[in-house]
N, CA and C atoms as an extended XYZ file, in Angstrom:
216
Properties=species:S:1:pos:R:3:atomname:S:1:resname:S:1:resid:I:1 pbc="F F F"
N       -11.336        2.305       -3.352 N   MET     1
C       -11.094        2.265       -1.934 CA  MET     1
C       -11.647        0.946       -1.388 C   MET     1
N       -10.798        0.140       -0.767 N   PRO     2
C       -11.262       -1.139       -0.239 CA  PRO     2
C       -12.131       -0.933        0.998 C   PRO     2
N       -12.968       -1.922        1.251 N   SER     3
C       -13.827       -1.814        2.430 CA  SER     3
C       -13.053       -2.225        3.674 C   SER     3
N       -13.499       -1.739        4.810 N   LEU     4
C       -12.827       -2.028        6.063 CA  LEU     4
C       -13.217       -3.410        6.578 C   LEU     4
N       -12.269       -4.147        7.129 N   PRO     5
C       -12.583       -5.458        7.696 CA  PRO     5
C       -13.115       -5.320        9.117 C   PRO     5
N       -13.770       -6.348        9.597 N   VAL     6
C       -14.181       -6.398       11.002 CA  VAL     6
C       -13.034       -7.065       11.755 C   VAL     6
N       -12.348       -6.283       12.590 N   ILE     7
C       -11.182       -6.799       13.315 CA  ILE     7
C       -11.312       -6.442       14.792 C   ILE     7
N       -10.424       -7.011       15.598 N   SER     8
C       -10.462       -6.761       17.034 CA  SER     8
C        -9.725       -5.472       17.384 C   SER     8
N        -9.897       -5.042       18.610 N   GLY     9
C        -9.203       -3.855       19.091 CA  GLY     9
C        -7.698       -4.054       19.126 C   GLY     9
N        -7.257       -5.248       19.525 N   ASN    10
C        -5.821       -5.524       19.573 CA  ASN    10
C        -5.186       -5.476       18.193 C   ASN    10
N        -5.876       -6.012       17.188 N   GLU    11
C        -5.355       -5.957       15.814 CA  GLU    11
C        -5.281       -4.512       15.324 C   GLU    11
N        -6.255       -3.711       15.703 N   THR    12
C        -6.262       -2.301       15.328 CA  THR    12
C        -5.079       -1.572       15.943 C   THR    12
N        -4.831       -1.821       17.227 N   VAL    13
C        -3.704       -1.178       17.919 CA  VAL    13
C        -2.385       -1.580       17.260 C   VAL    13
N        -2.226       -2.860       16.945 N   ARG    14
C        -0.983       -3.322       16.299 CA  ARG    14
C        -0.761       -2.655       14.950 C   ARG    14
N        -1.823       -2.524       14.158 N   ALA    15
C        -1.701       -1.885       12.845 CA  ALA    15
C        -1.337       -0.409       13.004 C   ALA    15
N        -1.952        0.273       13.960 N   LEU    16
C        -1.640        1.687       14.173 CA  LEU    16
C        -0.213        1.858       14.704 C   LEU    16
N         0.258        0.917       15.492 N   GLN    17
C         1.643        0.988       15.967 CA  GLN    17
C         2.620        0.825       14.810 C   GLN    17
N         2.276        0.001       13.841 N   ARG    18
C         3.121       -0.134       12.648 CA  ARG    18
C         3.180        1.163       11.859 C   ARG    18
N         2.129        2.000       12.003 N   LEU    19
C         2.076        3.286       11.304 CA  LEU    19
C         2.713        4.409       12.119 C   LEU    19
N         3.290        4.075       13.273 N   GLY    20
C         4.010        5.070       14.055 CA  GLY    20
C         3.297        5.575       15.295 C   GLY    20
N         2.108        5.068       15.586 N   PHE    21
C         1.388        5.484       16.782 CA  PHE    21
C         1.957        4.779       18.007 C   PHE    21
N         1.849        5.433       19.159 N   VAL    22
C         2.354        4.902       20.416 CA  VAL    22
C         1.204        4.881       21.412 C   VAL    22
N         1.121        3.782       22.188 N   VAL    23
C         0.099        3.696       23.228 CA  VAL    23
C         0.482        4.650       24.354 C   VAL    23
N        -0.399        5.601       24.652 N   VAL    24
C        -0.152        6.589       25.693 CA  VAL    24
C        -0.702        6.096       27.022 C   VAL    24
N        -1.939        5.598       26.999 N   ARG    25
C        -2.550        5.107       28.229 CA  ARG    25
C        -3.746        4.237       27.884 C   ARG    25
N        -4.216        3.528       28.916 N   GLN    26
C        -5.417        2.719       28.774 CA  GLN    26
C        -6.244        2.885       30.037 C   GLN    26
N        -7.521        3.082       29.853 N   ARG    27
C        -8.421        3.150       30.988 CA  ARG    27
C        -9.615        2.265       30.670 C   ARG    27
N        -9.736        1.195       31.393 N   GLY    28
C       -10.799        0.237       31.111 CA  GLY    28
C       -10.540       -0.438       29.779 C   GLY    28
N       -11.529       -0.381       28.908 N   SER    29
C       -11.380       -1.041       27.608 CA  SER    29
C       -11.068       -0.059       26.487 C   SER    29
N       -10.570        1.131       26.821 N   HIS    30
C       -10.242        2.119       25.794 CA  HIS    30
C        -8.753        2.433       25.832 C   HIS    30
N        -8.112        2.292       24.684 N   ILE    31
C        -6.669        2.517       24.551 CA  ILE    31
C        -6.459        3.813       23.779 C   ILE    31
N        -5.666        4.712       24.332 N   VAL    32
C        -5.382        6.001       23.696 CA  VAL    32
C        -4.021        5.906       23.016 C   VAL    32
N        -3.996        6.213       21.725 N   LEU    33
C        -2.754        6.204       20.951 CA  LEU    33
C        -2.474        7.607       20.443 C   LEU    33
N        -1.207        7.904       20.225 N   ARG    34
C        -0.806        9.233       19.776 CA  ARG    34
C         0.369        9.125       18.819 C   ARG    34
N         0.358       10.023       17.843 N   LYS    35
C         1.471       10.171       16.901 CA  LYS    35
C         1.588       11.661       16.627 C   LYS    35
N         2.629       12.266       17.171 N   GLU    36
C         2.830       13.709       17.085 CA  GLU    36
C         1.590       14.428       17.608 C   GLU    36
N         0.852       15.127       16.742 N   HIS    37
C        -0.324       15.865       17.196 CA  HIS    37
C        -1.620       15.127       16.900 C   HIS    37
N        -1.533       13.968       16.258 N   GLN    38
C        -2.715       13.167       15.965 CA  GLN    38
C        -2.918       12.151       17.079 C   GLN    38
N        -4.146       11.868       17.388 N   GLY    39
C        -4.439       10.867       18.403 CA  GLY    39
C        -5.751       10.179       18.111 C   GLY    39
N        -5.964        9.049       18.762 N   CYS    40
C        -7.218        8.331       18.604 CA  CYS    40
C        -7.439        7.429       19.805 C   CYS    40
N        -8.678        7.028       19.982 N   VAL    41
C        -9.062        6.141       21.067 CA  VAL    41
C        -9.613        4.867       20.446 C   VAL    41
N        -9.003        3.728       20.813 N   VAL    42
C        -9.405        2.436       20.260 CA  VAL    42
C       -10.119        1.642       21.350 C   VAL    42
N       -11.357        1.210       21.097 N   PRO    43
C       -12.013        0.340       22.069 CA  PRO    43
C       -11.406       -1.062       21.980 C   PRO    43
N       -11.013       -1.617       23.099 N   ASN    44
C       -10.371       -2.932       23.115 CA  ASN    44
C       -11.458       -4.002       23.204 C   ASN    44
N       -12.210       -4.153       22.110 N   HIS    45
C       -13.292       -5.126       22.040 CA  HIS    45
C       -12.906       -6.273       21.120 C   HIS    45
N       -13.661       -7.347       21.205 N   ARG    46
C       -13.385       -8.509       20.362 CA  ARG    46
C       -13.590       -8.171       18.890 C   ARG    46
N       -14.607       -7.381       18.601 N   GLU    47
C       -14.872       -6.916       17.239 CA  GLU    47
C       -15.191       -5.431       17.274 C   GLU    47
N       -14.573       -4.675       16.388 N   ILE    48
C       -14.886       -3.257       16.248 CA  ILE    48
C       -15.754       -3.112       15.007 C   ILE    48
N       -16.896       -2.462       15.149 N   LYS    49
C       -17.794       -2.283       14.015 CA  LYS    49
C       -17.140       -1.396       12.966 C   LYS    49
N       -17.545       -1.585       11.724 N   VAL    50
C       -16.932       -0.892       10.597 CA  VAL    50
C       -17.074        0.627       10.730 C   VAL    50
N       -18.224        1.097       11.157 N   GLY    51
C       -18.431        2.533       11.317 CA  GLY    51
C       -17.551        3.124       12.405 C   GLY    51
N       -17.369        2.386       13.488 N   THR    52
C       -16.495        2.822       14.571 CA  THR    52
C       -15.055        2.886       14.092 C   THR    52
N       -14.642        1.874       13.335 N   LEU    53
C       -13.277        1.842       12.805 CA  LEU    53
C       -13.044        2.983       11.822 C   LEU    53
N       -14.036        3.284       10.989 N   ALA    54
C       -13.899        4.387       10.037 CA  ALA    54
C       -13.745        5.716       10.771 C   ALA    54
N       -14.530        5.929       11.807 N   GLY    55
C       -14.419        7.156       12.595 CA  GLY    55
C       -13.097        7.250       13.322 C   GLY    55
N       -12.623        6.129       13.808 N   LEU    56
C       -11.337        6.066       14.503 CA  LEU    56
C       -10.194        6.438       13.563 C   LEU    56
N       -10.237        5.924       12.335 N   LEU    57
C        -9.184        6.239       11.355 CA  LEU    57
C        -9.248        7.702       10.938 C   LEU    57
N       -10.448        8.246       10.840 N   LYS    58
C       -10.602        9.667       10.510 CA  LYS    58
C       -10.030       10.524       11.630 C   LYS    58
N       -10.301       10.132       12.863 N   GLN    59
C        -9.781       10.844       14.026 CA  GLN    59
C        -8.252       10.793       14.050 C   GLN    59
N        -7.682        9.662       13.637 N   ALA    60
C        -6.235        9.490       13.645 CA  ALA    60
C        -5.569       10.111       12.423 C   ALA    60
N        -6.342       10.422       11.397 N   GLY    61
C        -5.765       10.978       10.178 CA  GLY    61
C        -5.068        9.939        9.322 C   GLY    61
N        -5.576        8.713        9.359 N   VAL    62
C        -4.976        7.597        8.612 CA  VAL    62
C        -5.935        7.204        7.495 C   VAL    62
N        -5.403        7.018        6.293 N   SER    63
C        -6.247        6.597        5.181 CA  SER    63
C        -6.562        5.101        5.303 C   SER    63
N        -7.652        4.688        4.699 N   ILE    64
C        -8.060        3.290        4.746 CA  ILE    64
C        -7.030        2.406        4.071 C   ILE    64
N        -6.484        2.858        2.940 N   ASP    65
C        -5.464        2.081        2.235 CA  ASP    65
C        -4.229        1.860        3.097 C   ASP    65
N        -3.751        2.919        3.751 N   ASP    66
C        -2.577        2.773        4.625 CA  ASP    66
C        -2.864        1.821        5.773 C   ASP    66
N        -4.055        1.901        6.327 N   PHE    67
C        -4.405        1.030        7.458 CA  PHE    67
C        -4.451       -0.426        7.025 C   PHE    67
N        -5.074       -0.698        5.894 N   ILE    68
C        -5.169       -2.087        5.415 CA  ILE    68
C        -3.791       -2.645        5.082 C   ILE    68
N        -2.905       -1.813        4.524 N   ASN    69
C        -1.541       -2.261        4.261 CA  ASN    69
C        -0.801       -2.570        5.563 C   ASN    69
N        -1.082       -1.808        6.630 N   ALA    70
C        -0.430       -2.046        7.916 CA  ALA    70
C        -0.951       -3.303        8.594 C   ALA    70
N        -2.137       -3.751        8.218 N   LEU    71
C        -2.675       -4.990        8.784 CA  LEU    71
C        -1.923       -6.208        8.289 C   LEU    71
N        -1.368       -6.129        7.109 N   ARG    72
C        -0.692       -7.277        6.498 CA  ARG    72
C         0.678       -7.486        7.037 C   ARG    72
């Protein structure tokens, strides 16, 4: 299992959109995405910490491998 990169909130949103997630709403610096019954909240920060990103992917039901492939 590859390690997670330190990336921005915008890059995270773009990768999740490639995986089929849709931006539902944004309030302040938090973007809510949804795909069917799965959802997640992405902080729109310059850098998202690795632990935060791991929790976000767990909340969304996305594997680390799928997410890293969507980044490319």
